[in-house]
N, C-alpha and C positions, 0 to 999 in steps of 0.2 A: 288466731293464726298459729300454725304449728311449724316450727323450724326444725328441720332434720338434716343432719350431715353424718353419714356413716361410710366407713370403708372396712369391709370384711373380706379377707382373702380365703380362697378355697384351701383346705388342708392338703388336697391332692396336688402334687407338683406337675401332673400332666395337664391340669386345667390351663387354658389360655386366657381366661378372663376371671375377674374377681366374683365372689359370691354376691357382693353388693358394693357399689361405689356411687353414692348419690349425695347431692347437696341441693336441697329444695325447700320451698315454703308451700304449705298446704292450708286450705281454709280451716278455720276453727269452728265450723259448724257444718251440718249436713253430712252426706255420705261421700267420702272420697274413695273411689274404687281403684284398686291396684290390679292392673290387667296385664296379661302376658302368658307365654307358654310355661309349661313346667320347667323349673330350673332358672326362671328369669330373675328371681330374687324377691318375689312377693312375700313369701312366708318369712324369709330372713329379715326383711324390713320390719314386719310386725314384731318379730322376736327382739330386734334391736330396740324398738319402742318400749316393749315390755321389760327390757333388761335381761332377757334370756340369752342374748348374744352381746358381747362386749367389744366395743371399739374404743381403745384408750384415748384416741384423739377425736372421738365423735362429739357431736353437739345435738341436744334435743331440748326445745322449749315448747311447752304446752301452754298456750296463752302467755300470761305474765310469769308463769313458774318455770324455773330452770331445773330440768331433770338431769341434764348432763352438759358439762362444758370442760374446759381445760383445768378448772379448779375443783370441780365437784362432780360426783356421779351418785345418783340415788340408786341404792340396790333394788333388786327386783321386788322384794317384799314391801318396799316403801313407795313403789309406783302405783298410784291409784288407777289401775286399769281393770276393765272387764274383758275377759278373753273367751271367745266362743270358737271351739275347734271344729274340725271336720266331723269328728265323732262326738256325741254328747258328753261322754266321760262322767256319767252320773254314778253315784254310789248304789250298787244293787241291793244292799242290805237296808237302805233307808227308803221311806216312801217319798212321794213327790214333795210334800211340804217340808220334810226334813232336808231333802236335797236343796230346796230353795233357800232354806234358812242357813245352810252351811256357809260360813264366811260372811254372813250379812253384817253390814256396818249399822250400828244403832243410830237412830235419828229421832229428834223430838216429834217429828210428824210421821214416824215410821208406819203406823197402822194405816193411816189414810193413803199414804203413798203406795204401800204394799197392795192395798185393795185396787188402786188405780192401775197398777202394773198387772195384777192378776186379771183384771177386766180387759186390759189392753191385749194380753196374750191368750185370753180365754182359758185361763188355767184353773179357775175356781172349781169346776167339776172334777178336776184331776187330783186335788190336794191329798186326799186320803188313799190314793191308789198306789200299788207297788210299781216300781220301775219296769219290771218285766212284763207288765200288762199294758204298756203303752206302745203305740205305733212309733215308727221312726220320726215322723213329723212332730208328734206330741213330745217325744223325748227331747228333740231339739228346741222346742218352745220352752221346755223346763230349763234347759241349759242356758238359753238366752235370758230367761227370767232370773236365774241364779246370778249370772254375770251382772245384770242391772241392779239387783238387790244389794250388791256391794257398793252402790252409789259411786260409780267410777267417774273420773274426769274425762275418760276417753274409752270408747268401746272398740275392741279389735275383733274382727270376724274373719276367720281363715277358712274360706270355702265352706260355709255352714250348710250348703245344700248338696255338696258333692256326693255324699253317701246315700242320698235319697233317690227313689225312683221318680219318674215324671209326675205321677199323680200327687205324691207327697211334696214335691217341689212346688207344684201349683197351689197346694194347700198352705204352704208356709210363706210364700211370697207376700200375700197381703199383710201378714203379721210383721214382716220385715219393713213394709211400707209404713205401718203404724208406728213402729219403733223409730223409724227415720223422722216422722213428723212430730212425735211426742216426746222423745227422750231428752231433747235439749242439750245433747253433748255431741262432739264430733265422733264420727264412726269411720274407721278404716276397714274397708271391705275387700278381701282378696277373692278374685275369681278369674277363670279363663272362659267364662260363659258370656257371649255377646248378649244373650237375652237378659241375664241377671243384671249385667252392668248397664244395659240400655234402660232397664226399668227402674233401677235404684239410684244410679250415680248422679250426684250434683256436680262432681268434679272428677276427672279421670286422669290417672297416671299410668302410662304404658312403660313397662320395664322390659328390657331385652338384654340377656347375658350380663345381668347384674347392674346395668346402667339405665338411667332414665332416658327413654327414647323421645317421649313427648308428654305434655300435660296440658289440661285445659278443659274446654267444653266437651262433654261426652258425645253429643250428637255430631259435632264437627269431626271429632277424632275417629269415632267408630265408622262414620260414613267414608272417611278417607282411608281407613284401614281396609274396608271391604272393597274399595276400588283400587287398591294398591297392586303391586306386582303379583301377589299370591292370589290365585283364583279360589273363591269360596264355593263350596258345593251348594250352599243354600243362601245366596247373598240377599241382603235386604237393605232398606233405607230407613233411617230414623228421622222423624220430623217433629220439631216443637211447633205447635200451632195454637192459635187463639180461637175460642168458641164464639163465633159471631152470631149464631142464632140456634134455636132449638125448636124442633117440630115434635111435640109430645104425642100427637096422634099417630105419626108415622114412626115414632121411636128413633128419630134421626137428629143428629147435630151437624151443624155446618162449621168446618174448620177453615179459617181464613188464611190463605197463602198469598199475601199481597192482593192482587186483583182476582186471583183464582180461588176456587172453593172446593174443598173435599167434603164428602158426606160420609158420616160414620154412624153405624147403628149403636146406640148407647142410651141407657136410662140413668147413667151415673153422673152425667155432666150437666152443668147449667151455663147459661149465657154469661160470658165474661171469664170463665175458667180458662186456664192454660192446660194443654194436654200434650203428651208425647205419644206419638203413634209409630207403628212399624209397618212397612209395606214390603212384602217379600217379592223378589224379582219374578218368581214363578206366577205371581198374581197380576203381573203387568204385561199386557199385550200391546202391540204396535199396529196402528193403521195409518194409511196414507191420506185418508179423508175422515171427517167427523161422522160417526154413525148417528143417524137420526132416529132409527127404530131399534132400540137396544134396551135390554134390562139392566145394563151396566150404568150406574149413576155417575160415576166419576170418569169423565172423558175430557182430558186436558190437552191443549196445544203444547208441543214440546219441540226441541231441536236435538238431534243426535250429537252428543258431545264426545263419545269415544266408543270403540268397538273392541272387545277383548275376547278372542276365541279361546275355547277350552279344548285342547287336543285330545283329552281323555275320553270325552263322550260326544263330541260333535256339536255341542251347544255354544252359544255366543252370549256374553253379557254386554248389553247395550246400555250405555250411560245416557240418560235423557235429561236435558236441561229445561226446567220449568221457569215460569216467571218468578221474579223476586229472588233469584239465585238459588231456588230450591232444585233438588235433583232427585231422580229416580233411577233404579236399575231394572231393566227388563231382561229376562232370560228366555231366549228363543233358539230355534234350531238354525243350523247353517242353511238349510233349504229355505226357511222363511227369510233369512238375511238376503239370499240371492234373489228370491222371488220379489221382495219389496225393493231390491236394489238400494239398500240402505248404505249411506256414506256419511262421514262426519260433516255436520253442518246442515243436513237435510231436515226439512220441516215435516213433522209427523204429528200423530195424535196418540197420547198414552191412554190406554183403557185399563182402569184399575178395578179389578174384580173384588178385592177385599182390602180393608184397612183395619188393622188391629190396634185397639187402645192398649198401651202397655203402662201408662202412668197417668 
């Protein structure tokens, strides 16, 4: 368990809220994502954990160890953290291996553990290469490896994908998932990307104007966030589901949602697995009756739970209630809304064109 209590005031007198004012407990394992807009206090939280920001009255417990309380404060250089920044911050005059070894803490099992880490991040082919010859994604993998070679008690990651383009982000995300599953230490992951948080987070903390807005299950919070008062341009629904069966010939798996079933194209999953999937509102259409002759595999009975118009482009987000308290969002036009005469409580059929496996 991580216990954190910090109050950091903005230096600017014009500010109407603190840079950070939190008092919370976080899980001592897995990925805790810190989510929110720019200026919400996410990076300040990480800096407080690392000792780069100081609250004289703050508290920080990492497991059984006290890093800060009213009696003692560990200085930054004595806090055993691995820190991965937005930019890799590698030494350009050193090659990959020398960068990785910089600051490495010696261990009796160092060589075996190092080889495991190099394999985990697929770094072995890069060891002798200069930094300027690496892609952005490769540089960030080296930066993550360097942080982990310090044998930290906690890993802090401050928007590690924000400087990468979309292809490099897709390239790096599987490595982050491997770290999550294999590192064996708590990870605090800062992001304002719904996709990253939905894919990686085991626990979610939402910060707003320096304060903790909510914390808990990522699926529940992110779905609530997207159906809140602010209209999203590309809303989606996250669902945690159980793989009830696998059709290897059709390359399909069946995800159990209570008595209902979603089909997903995948060769990665086996029966009994848990999976987190994302369904974009633009991939959900609405019908008043069940289609019998359709190429769409996922057609589920639903009830209209809410209708949220977007005055900017004439579209409407329709919240659909499925069985077992699951929900979907469908993005349709105002014309379709009127033609189908949709109202809250009306029974409909949700036609799901695509289900994306994200975890």
